[in-house]
C-alpha positions in Angstrom: 0.0 0.0 0.0 1.4 3.4 -0.9 0.3 6.9 0.1 -0.7 7.9 -3.3 -3.2 5.2 -3.9 -7.1 5.3 -3.6 -7.0 2.6 -1.2 -5.1 4.6 1.3 -6.7 7.9 0.7 -10.2 6.8 0.8 -10.4 4.0 3.1 -7.1 3.0 5.2 -6.1 6.6 6.4 -9.6 7.8 7.3 -10.6 4.5 9.0 -7.1 4.8 11.0 -7.7 8.3 12.0 -11.1 7.8 13.1 -10.1 5.0 15.1 -7.1 6.8 16.5 -9.6 9.6 17.7 -12.1 7.4 19.2 -10.2 5.0 21.4 -8.7 7.6 23.7 -5.1 8.2 25.0 -4.5 4.6 26.3 -5.3 2.6 23.0 -3.7 5.0 20.2 -0.5 3.4 20.4 -2.3 0.0 19.8 -4.3 1.5 16.9 -1.2 2.7 15.3 0.8 -0.5 15.7 -1.9 -2.8 14.3 -2.8 -0.4 11.5 1.1 -0.3 10.7 1.4 -4.0 10.6 -2.0 -4.3 8.5 -0.2 -1.4 6.2 2.9 -3.4 5.6 1.2 -6.8 5.2 -1.2 -5.6 2.7 1.7 -5.3 0.4 4.3 -7.8 1.8 2.3 -10.3 3.2 4.3 -13.1 5.1 7.2 -10.7 5.2 5.6 -8.8 7.8 7.1 -11.8 10.0 10.4 -10.2 9.0 9.5 -6.9 10.4 8.3 -8.6 13.6 11.6 -10.6 13.9 13.6 -7.2 13.7 11.4 -5.9 16.2 11.9 -8.7 18.6 15.8 -8.9 17.9 16.0 -5.4 18.9 14.0 -5.4 21.8 15.9 -8.3 23.1 19.2 -7.0 22.7 18.1 -3.6 23.8 17.2 -5.1 27.1 20.5 -7.2 27.3 22.5 -3.7 26.4 20.7 -1.8 29.6 21.2 -5.1 31.8 24.8 -5.1 30.9 25.2 -1.2 31.7 23.3 -1.7 35.0 26.1 -4.2 36.0 28.6 -1.4 35.0 29.7 -2.8 31.8 29.1 -1.0 28.3 27.1 -3.9 26.6 29.7 -3.9 23.7 29.0 -7.6 23.1 25.1 -7.2 23.0 25.7 -4.5 20.7 27.8 -6.2 18.4 25.5 -8.9 18.2 22.4 -6.6 17.6 24.3 -5.0 14.8 25.1 -8.4 13.3 21.8 -9.7 13.4 20.3 -6.3 11.7 22.8 -6.4 9.0 22.6 -10.1 8.5 19.0 -10.0 7.7 19.5 -6.8 5.2 22.3 -8.5 3.8 20.4 -11.7 3.0 17.2 -10.1 1.5 18.9 -7.3 0.0 22.4 -8.6 -1.3 22.1 -12.4 -1.5 21.4 -12.4 -5.3 24.0 -9.7 -5.8 26.7 -11.3 -4.2 26.1 -14.7 -5.6 25.9 -13.4 -9.2 29.2 -11.5 -9.0 30.7 -14.8 -7.1 29.5 -16.9 -10.1 31.5 -14.5 -12.3 34.5 -15.1 -10.5 33.8 -18.7 -10.3 33.4 -18.9 -14.1 36.7 -17.2 -14.6 38.4 -20.1 -12.7 36.3 -22.4 -14.3 34.6 -23.5 -11.3 30.7 -24.6 -11.2 28.3 -21.8 -10.3 26.3 -21.6 -7.3 22.7 -21.7 -7.7 20.1 -19.9 -5.4 16.9 -18.9 -6.1 15.6 -15.3 -6.3 15.4 -13.7 -2.8 12.5 -11.5 -2.4 13.6 -7.8 -1.3 10.9 -6.7 1.0 9.9 -3.0 0.5 11.7 -0.6 3.3 13.9 -3.1 4.9 16.8 -0.5 4.5 14.7 2.1 6.1 13.3 0.1 9.2 16.7 -1.8 9.6 18.6 1.3 10.0 16.1 2.8 12.3 16.2 -0.4 14.5 20.0 -0.1 14.7 19.7 3.5 16.0 17.8 2.4 18.8 20.6 0.1 20.1 23.4 2.2 19.3 21.6 5.2 21.2 21.1 2.7 24.4 24.8 1.9 24.1 25.8 5.6 23.8 23.5 6.4 26.8 21.6 8.8 24.6 18.3 7.1 25.3 17.0 4.9 27.9 15.7 1.5 27.3 12.2 0.8 26.3 10.5 -1.8 28.6 7.5 -2.2 26.7 8.0 -4.2 23.6 4.7 -2.5 22.0 6.3 0.8 22.0 9.3 -0.5 20.1 7.3 -2.3 17.7 5.5 1.1 17.1 8.8 3.0 16.8 10.1 0.3 14.0 6.6 -0.5 12.5 5.2 3.3 12.4 3.7 3.3 9.0 3.8 7.1 7.9 7.7 6.7 7.5 7.8 3.1 7.1 8.6 2.4 3.6 10.3 5.5 2.2 11.8 7.4 5.3 12.7 9.8 6.8 14.9 7.7 8.9 13.5 8.5 12.5 16.1 8.3 15.4 14.8 6.8 18.4 16.1 9.4 20.7 14.2 12.1 18.8 11.0 10.6 19.2 11.3 8.3 22.4 9.1 10.4 24.4 6.6 11.2 21.7 5.8 7.5 21.7 4.4 7.5 25.1 3.3 11.3 25.4 2.0 13.3 22.7 -0.9 15.5 22.1 -2.3 16.3 18.5 -3.8 19.6 18.5 -5.9 21.4 15.8 -2.7 23.5 14.7 -0.7 19.9 14.3 -3.9 18.4 12.4 -4.0 21.5 9.9 -0.4 21.5 9.4 -0.5 17.8 8.9 -3.1 17.8 6.5 -1.3 20.7 4.6 2.1 19.0 4.4 0.5 15.9 3.1 -1.3 17.5 0.2 1.8 19.4 -0.7 3.9 16.1 -0.7 1.0 14.4 -2.7 0.9 17.1 -5.4 4.9 16.7 -5.7 4.6 13.0 -6.2 1.6 13.1 -8.5 1.6 16.3 -10.5 5.4 16.8 -10.9 7.5 13.6 -10.4 4.8 11.1 -12.2 4.7 13.7 -15.4 8.6 14.2 -15.5 9.1 10.5 -14.6 7.3 9.3 -17.7 9.4 11.2 -20.0 12.4 10.3 -18.2 11.5 6.5 -18.4 11.0 6.7 -22.2 13.9 8.7 -22.8 16.4 6.5 -21.0 14.5 3.2 -22.5 15.8 4.7 -26.0 19.4 3.3 -27.4 21.7 6.0 -26.1 23.5 6.1 -29.4 20.4 7.3 -31.6 19.6 9.9 -28.6 20.7 13.4 -29.4 22.4 15.4 -26.8 19.2 17.9 -26.3 17.2 15.0 -25.6 19.7 13.2 -23.3 20.1 16.3 -21.2 16.2 16.7 -21.1 15.9 13.0 -20.0 18.6 13.5 -17.3 17.0 17.2 -16.2 13.9 15.2 -16.0 14.9 12.4 -13.8 17.0 14.8 -11.5 13.6 16.5 -10.7 11.7 13.2 -10.8 13.6 11.8 -8.1 13.6 14.9 -5.9 9.7 15.5 -6.3 9.2 11.9 -5.6 11.4 11.4 -2.6 10.8 14.8 -0.8 6.9 14.4 -1.7 6.8 11.0 0.2 9.0 12.6 3.0 6.4 15.7 3.2 3.6 13.1 3.3 5.3 11.2 5.9 5.9 14.4 7.9 2.3 15.4 7.5 0.9 11.9 8.8 3.3 11.9 11.8 1.9 15.3 12.7 -1.6 14.2 12.5 -0.8 11.6 14.9 1.0 13.6 17.3 4.5 12.8 16.0 7.1 15.8 15.1 9.6 14.1 12.6 12.7 16.0 11.4 13.0 17.5 8.1 14.6 15.4 5.3 15.2 17.5 2.4 16.2 21.2 2.6 16.1 22.7 -1.2 19.4 20.3 -2.3 19.4 21.8 -6.0 20.3 25.2 -4.6 23.7 24.0 -3.1 27.0 25.4 -4.1 29.0 22.3 -3.5 28.5 18.6 -3.1 29.2 19.0 0.6 26.4 21.3 0.8 24.1 19.2 -1.2 24.5 16.1 1.4 23.6 18.6 4.0 20.1 19.0 2.4 19.4 16.0 0.4 18.1 12.9 2.2 19.2 14.5 5.6 18.1 11.7 7.7 20.2 9.0 5.9 23.3 11.4 5.7 23.1 12.5 9.2 22.7 8.5 9.9 25.8 7.7 8.2 27.6 10.7 9.8 26.7 10.2 13.6 26.8 6.5 13.4 29.9 5.5 10.9 31.7 8.5 9.9 32.5 10.0 13.3 33.1 6.4 14.8 35.7 6.0 11.8 37.4 9.2 13.2 35.8 11.8 11.0 37.8 14.5 9.9 39.8 14.6 13.2 42.8 13.0 11.9 45.1 13.1 9.0 43.6 14.4 5.6 44.4 11.0 4.3 42.3 9.2 7.0 39.5 11.7 6.4 39.4 10.8 2.8 39.4 7.3 3.4 36.6 7.8 5.8 34.5 9.7 3.4 35.1 7.1 0.6 34.0 4.2 3.1 30.9 6.0 4.0 29.9 6.8 0.4 30.6 3.2 -0.6 28.3 2.0 2.0 25.9 4.9 1.3 25.8 3.7 -2.5 25.2 0.3 -1.5 22.4 1.0 0.8 20.3 2.3 -2.1 20.4 -0.9 -4.1 22.3 -4.2 -4.9 23.9 -3.0 -8.0 27.2 -1.7 -9.2 25.6 1.6 -10.5 24.5 2.5 -6.9 28.1 1.4 -5.8 29.7 3.7 -8.5 27.2 6.4 -7.6 28.2 6.6 -4.1 31.8 6.3 -4.9 31.5 9.2 -7.4 29.8 11.3 -4.7 32.6 10.5 -2.3 35.2 11.4 -4.8 34.0 15.1 -5.2 33.7 15.3 -1.5 37.2 14.4 -1.3 38.1 16.8 -3.9 36.3 19.7 -2.3 38.0 19.0 1.1 41.3 18.8 -0.5 43.7 21.9 -0.4 43.3 22.7 -4.2 39.4 22.0 -4.4 38.6 24.1 -1.2 40.6 27.0 -2.6 39.3 26.9 -6.1 35.6 26.6 -4.5 36.3 29.8 -2.4 37.4 31.9 -5.2 35.2 31.1 -8.1 31.6 33.1 -8.3 29.0 31.5 -6.7 27.2 31.0 -10.1 30.2 29.1 -11.1 29.9 26.9 -7.7 26.3 26.4 -8.5 26.7 25.1 -12.2 29.4 22.8 -11.1 27.4 21.5 -8.4 24.4 20.8 -10.5 26.6 19.1 -13.3 27.9 16.7 -11.0 24.6 16.1 -9.3 23.0 15.6 -12.9 25.8 13.3 -14.1 25.4 11.2 -10.9 21.5 11.0 -11.3 22.2 9.3 -14.8 24.5 6.5 -13.0 22.0 6.1 -10.2 19.1 5.7 -13.0 20.8 3.6 -15.4 20.5 -0.5 -15.2 24.1 -1.1 -16.1 27.3 0.9 -15.9 27.6 0.2 -19.9 24.2 2.1 -20.5 25.2 4.9 -17.8 28.5 5.4 -19.9 26.6 5.4 -23.2 24.1 7.8 -21.8 26.7 10.3 -20.6 28.4 10.0 -23.8 25.2 10.9 -25.9 24.9 14.2 -23.4 28.4 15.0 -24.5 28.3 14.4 -27.9 26.8 17.3 -30.1 25.7 16.6 -33.7 23.6 13.2 -33.3 20.8 13.6 -35.8 17.4 14.3 -34.2 15.4 11.4 -33.3 12.0 11.4 -34.9 9.6 9.4 -33.1 6.1 10.0 -32.5 6.2 8.3 -29.1 8.5 11.1 -27.6 5.6 13.8 -28.2 3.3 11.5 -26.2 5.7 12.3 -23.2 7.6 15.4 -24.3 4.6 17.6 -24.7 3.1 20.9 -23.4 2.0 19.4 -20.1 5.7 17.8 -19.6 7.4 21.5 -20.5 5.0 23.1 -17.9 5.6 20.6 -15.4 9.3 21.1 -15.9 9.0 24.8 -15.4 7.0 24.4 -12.3 9.6 21.6 -11.1 12.5 24.0 -11.5 11.0 27.1 -9.9 9.8 24.7 -6.8 13.1 23.1 -6.5 14.3 26.7 -5.2 12.5 28.4 -2.1 11.0 31.1 -4.4 7.4 30.3 -3.6 8.2 30.2 0.2 9.9 33.4 -0.3 7.1 35.1 -1.8 4.5 33.6 1.0 6.7 35.1 3.8 6.9 38.4 1.7 2.9 38.5 1.9 2.6 37.2 5.3 5.2 40.1 6.5 3.3 42.6 4.6 0.0 41.6 6.1 1.2 41.6 9.7 3.2 45.0 9.1 0.5 47.1 9.9 -0.3 48.7 6.3 -3.8 49.6 5.6 -6.1 46.9 4.6 -3.9 44.4 6.0 -6.8 42.3 7.6 -8.2 42.2 4.1 -5.2 41.1 2.5 -4.5 38.6 5.3 -8.0 36.8 4.4 -7.1 37.1 0.9 -3.9 35.3 1.4 -5.3 32.7 3.4 -8.0 32.0 0.8 -5.7 31.8 -1.9 -3.5 29.3 0.2 -6.7 27.1 0.8 -7.7 27.3 -2.7 -4.5 26.1 -4.1 -4.2 23.2 -1.5 -8.0 22.2 -2.7 -6.8 22.4 -6.4 -3.7 20.3 -5.7 -5.7 17.8 -3.7 -8.5 17.3 -6.1 -6.4 17.4 -9.2 -4.1 15.0 -7.7 -6.8 12.6 -6.6 -8.5 12.8 -10.3 -5.0 11.5 -11.7 -4.9 8.8 -9.2 -8.3 7.7 -10.1 -7.5 8.0 -13.7 -5.1 5.3 -13.2 -2.1 7.2 -15.0 1.6 6.5 -14.4 2.2 6.1 -10.7 5.6 4.2 -10.0 7.1 3.6 -6.4 10.7 4.4 -6.7 11.7 3.0 -3.5 11.0 -0.9 -3.9 14.8 -1.3 -4.4 15.5 0.6 -1.2 
């Protein structure tokens, strides 16, 4: 079940909200837990048992860490066992086939018989809830959180449906108190609904339109794609993945607020960055800070020699790429970003970034990001290389194909323009300016305030109705995170 479906919007969410409001404070966690398990089981059926196993494992090891610390020990053995169990589940279900396929290539080279295994199913969202579960036991070990003795509360933390399948990755110490003590105010509900509608619009009205064009262009033979069309496909995917991912994060944050949870932001206009370093402070913030706090800093961070800092960055981004999927394209994409982070930290790279104009910094950053998304989007490194070659090779004859105009049409170009404008905080700046003018005491400010509020409600209503119409119409509506 995904947020942008009629089943979720018209049946699941209304019933859960109704039950949540009716049961009272004592029964609300039970309602959320049962609905979260149903939400996951609806799409993954028996694999909900895998999530239950993760809940039991982390609850048991969390108690063991706490018991060891009560005895004056650190609980290191219990922590290592917990991390091994979590990563073991993730490795088997996400990387078993990838590892066997690459091992068979090596065995074939040395003329050994290949290993035969069946296709291992990849449960949706396993990377998200595994990292979330690991943050609980690590926070306990570091004494940044207190042990949760109620297994139902740990189950709710790991299985909570708003951020279960597409993030953001919520740290235990950030919402530990909210699990047991929270209140949903009218302002929270209003904010949650508004944020959910904005996220739904991002996903349905922008990401899906751009994604349909990007999918078609990437499916063409790269040697026949002219440079202009190749760039159009790359830019379309660059915006698609941002609006799809940030749209799901907005919906998750909005849903969380409806139930009294305050999740941290996950995106902060990453495409206005002037360096790759800044990009990773703005893109998928919950993942980048997870790797920073739980891997980069323990490795030594930047506190040692430059060589050790570069090593740590490459290790982190190798694993960051691998986290995204069991494919060499993801690994190369991670190392690609790691390389530019190393370059920017080097003396030469840092000096160059400081002296060049801001527009050049922004242009360099966008170029690196767009090329990186081509690698990320491609099914193989061969296709990625050919596609990048098409982008950098002018003079390829124009491709006359009637199918192109079904995807690259007036709606596409209007959506592309809206996507470009919306990727910068222009609209929020205009809204803030209007709000400041309204409260500044200017003549007629009350009328202006009502007008701004009506305009905002009207826009949100339009986004909601137009999004629902598109969903009911059964158009293109992919779920990008099935590999994550």
